[in-house]
VEXDREN-2710 file (C-alpha; in Angstrom, 1 decimal):
% VEXDREN-2710
k/r/px/py/pz
1/MET/250.2/71.6/130.6
2/ASP/252.6/68.7/130.2
3/ASP/251.9/67.2/133.6
4/LEU/248.9/66.8/135.9
5/PRO/248.0/69.7/138.1
6/GLN/249.7/69.6/141.4
7/ILE/247.8/67.1/143.6
8/PRO/248.1/67.6/147.3
9/SER/249.5/64.7/149.3
10/THR/246.5/64.7/151.6
11/GLY/242.8/65.0/151.1
12/PRO/240.4/63.0/148.9
13/VAL/240.9/62.6/145.2
14/LEU/238.0/62.0/142.8
15/ILE/238.8/60.6/139.3
16/ALA/235.9/60.4/136.8
17/GLY/236.3/59.4/133.2
18/PRO/234.6/57.4/130.4
19/THR/235.1/53.7/130.2
20/ALA/238.5/52.5/128.9
21/SER/240.1/55.9/129.6
22/GLY/242.8/54.7/132.0
23/LYS/241.3/56.2/135.2
24/SER/241.9/53.1/137.3
25/GLU/245.6/53.1/136.4
26/LEU/245.8/56.8/137.3
27/ALA/244.3/56.1/140.7
28/LEU/246.8/53.3/141.3
29/ARG/249.7/55.7/140.5
30/ILE/248.4/58.4/142.8
31/ALA/247.9/55.9/145.6
32/GLU/251.4/54.5/145.2
33/LYS/253.0/58.0/145.0
34/SER/251.2/59.7/147.9
35/GLY/249.3/57.0/149.7
36/GLY/245.6/56.2/149.9
37/VAL/243.0/53.5/149.3
38/VAL/241.3/53.2/145.9
39/ILE/237.5/53.1/146.2
40/ASN/235.2/52.1/143.4
41/ALA/232.6/54.5/141.9
42/ASP/231.4/52.2/139.1
43/ALA/227.9/50.9/139.4
44/ILE/228.7/47.5/137.8
45/GLN/232.1/46.8/139.2
46/VAL/230.5/46.2/142.6
47/PHE/229.0/42.9/141.4
48/ALA/230.8/39.7/142.3
49/ASN/229.6/37.8/139.2
50/TRP/231.6/40.0/136.7
51/HIS/235.3/40.4/136.8
52/ILE/236.7/40.3/133.3
53/LEU/233.7/41.9/131.6
54/THR/233.7/44.9/133.9
55/ALA/237.5/45.3/133.9
56/ARG/237.7/45.0/137.7
57/PRO/241.1/45.4/139.2
58/SER/243.4/42.4/138.7
59/ALA/245.1/40.5/141.4
60/ALA/248.3/42.4/140.5
61/ASP/246.5/45.7/141.0
62/LEU/245.0/44.6/144.3
63/ALA/248.5/43.7/145.5
64/ARG/249.8/47.2/144.7
65/VAL/247.4/49.2/146.9
66/ALA/244.2/48.6/149.0
67/HIS/240.9/48.6/147.1
68/ARG/237.4/48.9/148.4
69/LEU/233.8/48.3/147.1
70/TYR/234.8/46.0/144.2
71/GLY/233.0/42.7/143.6
72/HIS/231.3/42.5/146.9
73/VAL/227.7/42.4/145.9
74/PRO/226.0/39.1/144.7
75/GLY/224.9/39.4/141.1
76/HIS/221.3/38.7/141.8
77/SER/221.1/41.5/144.4
78/PRO/219.6/45.0/143.9
79/TYR/222.1/47.8/144.3
80/SER/221.6/51.5/143.9
81/VAL/223.4/54.8/144.4
82/GLY/221.8/54.9/147.8
83/HIS/223.5/51.5/148.7
84/TRP/226.8/52.9/147.5
85/LEU/226.6/56.1/149.4
86/ARG/225.8/54.3/152.6
87/GLU/228.8/52.1/152.1
88/MET/231.0/55.1/151.3
89/ALA/230.2/56.9/154.6
90/PRO/232.4/54.8/156.9
91/LEU/235.2/54.8/154.4
92/LEU/235.3/58.6/154.4
93/ASP/235.7/58.5/158.1
94/GLN/238.8/56.2/158.1
95/ALA/242.3/57.5/158.3
96/GLU/243.3/56.2/154.8
97/ARG/243.1/58.8/152.1
98/PRO/240.2/58.0/149.7
99/ILE/241.0/58.0/146.0
100/ILE/237.5/57.5/144.5
101/VAL/237.5/56.4/140.9
102/GLY/234.8/55.4/138.4
103/GLY/232.6/56.2/135.5
104/THR/229.2/56.4/137.1
105/GLY/228.5/60.1/137.2
106/LEU/225.5/59.7/139.4
107/TYR/227.6/58.3/142.1
108/PHE/229.9/61.3/142.1
109/SER/227.0/63.7/142.0
110/ALA/225.3/62.0/145.0
111/LEU/228.6/62.0/146.9
112/THR/229.4/65.7/146.3
113/GLU/225.9/67.2/145.9
114/GLY/223.8/65.0/148.2
115/LEU/221.2/62.3/147.6
116/ALA/217.5/62.7/148.1
117/GLU/216.1/60.5/150.9
118/ILE/213.4/58.8/148.7
119/PRO/211.3/56.0/150.3
120/ALA/211.9/52.5/149.0
121/VAL/209.9/51.4/146.0
122/PRO/207.7/48.3/146.6
123/SER/208.6/45.3/144.5
124/SER/205.2/45.3/142.9
125/ILE/205.8/48.7/141.4
126/ARG/209.3/47.7/140.3
127/ASN/207.9/44.6/138.6
128/ALA/205.2/46.6/136.9
129/ALA/207.9/49.0/135.6
130/ASP/210.0/46.1/134.4
131/GLU/207.0/44.7/132.5
132/ARG/206.1/48.0/130.9
133/LEU/209.6/48.8/130.0
134/ALA/209.9/45.4/128.2
135/ALA/206.5/45.7/126.5
136/GLU/206.3/49.4/125.7
137/GLY/209.8/50.9/126.0
138/ALA/211.1/53.7/128.0
139/GLY/209.2/56.3/126.0
140/ALA/205.9/55.2/127.5
141/LEU/207.2/55.7/131.0
142/LEU/208.8/59.0/130.1
143/CYS/205.5/60.4/128.9
144/GLU/204.0/59.9/132.3
145/LEU/206.7/61.8/134.2
146/ASP/206.2/65.4/135.4
147/ALA/207.8/68.1/133.4
148/ALA/210.4/69.0/136.1
149/THR/211.6/65.4/136.3
150/ARG/211.8/65.0/132.5
151/ALA/213.9/68.2/132.3
152/ARG/216.3/66.9/134.9
153/ILE/217.0/63.2/134.2
154/ASP/218.9/61.5/131.4
155/THR/216.0/60.8/129.2
156/LEU/218.1/58.5/126.9
157/ASN/218.9/56.2/129.8
158/PRO/216.1/53.7/130.3
159/ALA/217.2/52.8/133.8
160/ARG/217.0/56.5/134.9
161/VAL/213.6/56.8/133.2
162/GLN/212.3/53.7/134.9
163/ARG/213.7/54.8/138.3
164/ALA/211.9/58.2/138.0
165/TRP/208.6/56.5/137.0
166/GLU/208.9/54.1/140.0
167/VAL/209.4/56.9/142.4
168/GLN/206.4/58.8/141.0
169/ALA/204.2/55.7/141.1
170/ALA/205.2/54.8/144.6
171/THR/205.2/58.2/146.3
172/GLY/202.8/60.3/144.2
173/ARG/205.6/62.9/143.9
174/GLY/208.0/63.5/141.0
175/LEU/211.6/62.6/141.4
176/ALA/212.6/66.3/140.9
177/ALA/210.5/67.2/144.0
178/TRP/212.3/64.7/146.1
179/GLN/215.6/65.9/144.8
180/ASP/214.8/69.5/145.7
181/GLU/214.8/68.3/149.4
182/THR/218.3/66.8/149.2
183/PRO/220.3/66.9/152.4
184/PRO/223.9/68.2/152.5
185/PRO/226.5/66.1/150.6
186/ALA/228.9/63.6/152.3
187/LEU/231.9/65.2/150.6
188/SER/232.4/68.7/149.3
189/VAL/234.3/69.1/146.0
190/ARG/236.0/72.1/147.6
191/ASN/237.8/69.8/150.0
192/CYS/238.9/67.3/147.2
193/THR/241.1/67.2/144.1
194/PRO/238.4/66.5/141.5
195/LEU/239.7/65.2/138.2
196/VAL/237.9/64.3/134.9
197/ILE/239.8/62.5/132.2
198/ASP/238.9/64.2/128.9
199/ALA/239.1/61.4/126.4
200/PRO/238.3/62.4/122.9
201/LYS/236.3/59.9/120.7
202/SER/239.2/59.5/118.2
203/TRP/241.5/58.4/121.0
204/LEU/239.0/56.4/123.0
205/THR/237.3/54.3/120.2
206/PRO/240.3/52.1/119.4
207/ARG/241.0/51.6/123.1
208/ILE/237.4/50.4/123.6
209/GLU/237.8/47.9/120.7
210/GLN/241.2/46.7/121.9
211/ARG/240.0/46.3/125.4
212/PHE/237.0/44.1/124.4
213/ASP/239.2/41.9/122.3
214/ARG/241.5/41.6/125.3
215/MET/238.5/40.7/127.5
216/LEU/237.6/37.9/125.1
217/ALA/241.2/36.6/125.1
218/GLN/241.1/36.6/128.9
219/GLY/238.0/34.5/129.1
220/ALA/235.0/36.8/129.0
221/LEU/233.0/34.3/127.1
222/ASP/233.5/31.6/129.8
223/GLU/232.6/34.2/132.4
224/VAL/229.3/34.9/130.7
225/ARG/228.7/31.1/130.3
226/ALA/229.1/30.7/134.0
227/ASN/226.3/33.4/134.5
228/LEU/223.8/31.7/132.1
229/PRO/222.0/29.5/134.7
230/GLY/220.9/32.4/136.7
231/TRP/220.7/35.0/133.9
232/ASP/218.0/37.6/134.4
233/PRO/218.1/40.7/132.2
234/ALA/216.2/42.6/135.0
235/HIS/219.1/42.3/137.5
236/PRO/221.2/45.4/137.8
237/SER/224.3/43.3/137.3
238/SER/223.0/42.3/133.9
239/LYS/223.6/45.8/132.6
240/ALA/227.3/45.0/132.3
241/ILE/228.2/46.0/128.7
242/GLY/228.8/42.9/126.6
243/ALA/226.9/40.6/128.8
244/ARG/223.6/40.6/126.8
245/GLU/225.5/40.4/123.5
246/LEU/227.6/37.4/124.6
247/VAL/224.5/35.7/126.1
248/ALA/222.9/36.0/122.7
249/HIS/225.9/34.4/121.1
250/LEU/226.0/31.5/123.6
251/ARG/222.3/30.9/123.0
252/GLY/223.0/30.6/119.2
253/GLU/221.2/33.9/118.3
254/THR/224.2/35.7/116.9
255/GLY/227.8/34.9/115.8
256/LEU/230.7/35.9/117.9
257/ASP/231.8/38.6/115.5
258/GLN/228.3/40.1/115.6
259/ALA/228.3/40.0/119.4
260/ARG/231.7/41.6/119.5
261/ALA/230.6/44.4/117.2
262/ALA/227.4/45.0/119.1
263/ALA/229.3/45.1/122.4
264/THR/231.8/47.6/121.2
265/ILE/229.1/49.8/119.7
266/ALA/227.2/49.7/123.0
267/THR/230.4/50.6/124.8
268/ARG/231.0/53.6/122.5
269/GLN/227.5/54.8/123.1
270/TYR/227.9/54.4/126.9
271/ALA/231.2/56.4/126.7
272/LYS/229.3/59.2/124.8
273/ARG/226.7/59.4/127.5
274/GLN/229.4/59.5/130.2
275/ARG/231.2/62.4/128.4
276/SER/227.9/64.3/128.2
277/TRP/227.2/63.8/131.9
278/PHE/230.7/65.0/132.9
279/ARG/230.4/68.1/130.7
280/SER/227.0/68.9/132.1
281/ARG/227.6/68.1/135.8
282/MET/231.4/68.4/136.3
283/SER/232.4/71.4/134.3
284/ASP/234.1/72.9/137.3
285/TRP/236.3/69.9/138.0
286/LEU/239.9/69.7/136.7
287/TRP/239.9/68.3/133.2
288/ILE/243.0/66.4/132.2
289/THR/244.1/64.7/128.9
290/PRO/245.2/61.1/128.6
291/PRO/248.9/62.1/127.9
292/GLN/248.8/64.0/131.2
293/CYS/247.7/60.9/133.0
294/LYS/250.7/59.0/131.6
295/ASN/253.1/61.7/132.7
296/PHE/252.0/61.6/136.3
END
């Protein structure tokens, strides 16, 4: 196809894609063409302390169409898919057409498949998990999970492994058992236009490198410097790709070129994990290529 599939002028639109694939610009075009509000589905763009480093919408973008759930959470605050889903609920009930865009596959899955109602994890268990993760690595926690949970989670993602371990330690039940009791989803894919940007590695890699250079030119280093006084690698906001690498540079542990190289490698690895998630969990969505996005 030379163009995007026909997108209805009404009804929710879901746009998933790896980092730097142009999904935010596509959301803007759709909103301008047929109306709607752009809603964030990226786990790090919710945090107020990162703007440049997370490629949050610019002031010019915000002036083009309405945006929601961007930069509204303090950087030191906990935030999870459960928080996001609760904030999504009233937005789905509003008259404005939701155009939900992001790269956090778990958010889309929770929205369209439902989210298990798991009890809150006590801070003591979370702190114990943080300490073990730092001292022993994710592998140690993974070994203690039940087989059903190990088969279901992304075992290469330390945050997902830690979350599963915390749930098991706090409730005495595996995460998979809780997920099997998931309530109905807030939004059905059948009632949406679900799109995935299929960005091949050969096309995406130079875009990732160019974007990080652009972030540095826009002041990413100053943004990280402003975060240094309250920097805590355990905060969810600290998972912003490039943050740890630039913190290391500002502390004199690495050169800027080394930090840049490490950040772009981490971004490519993250994009690979995103593509794997989309292929596994969103195979029935409408897959589009970057040229199609430009032609919309």
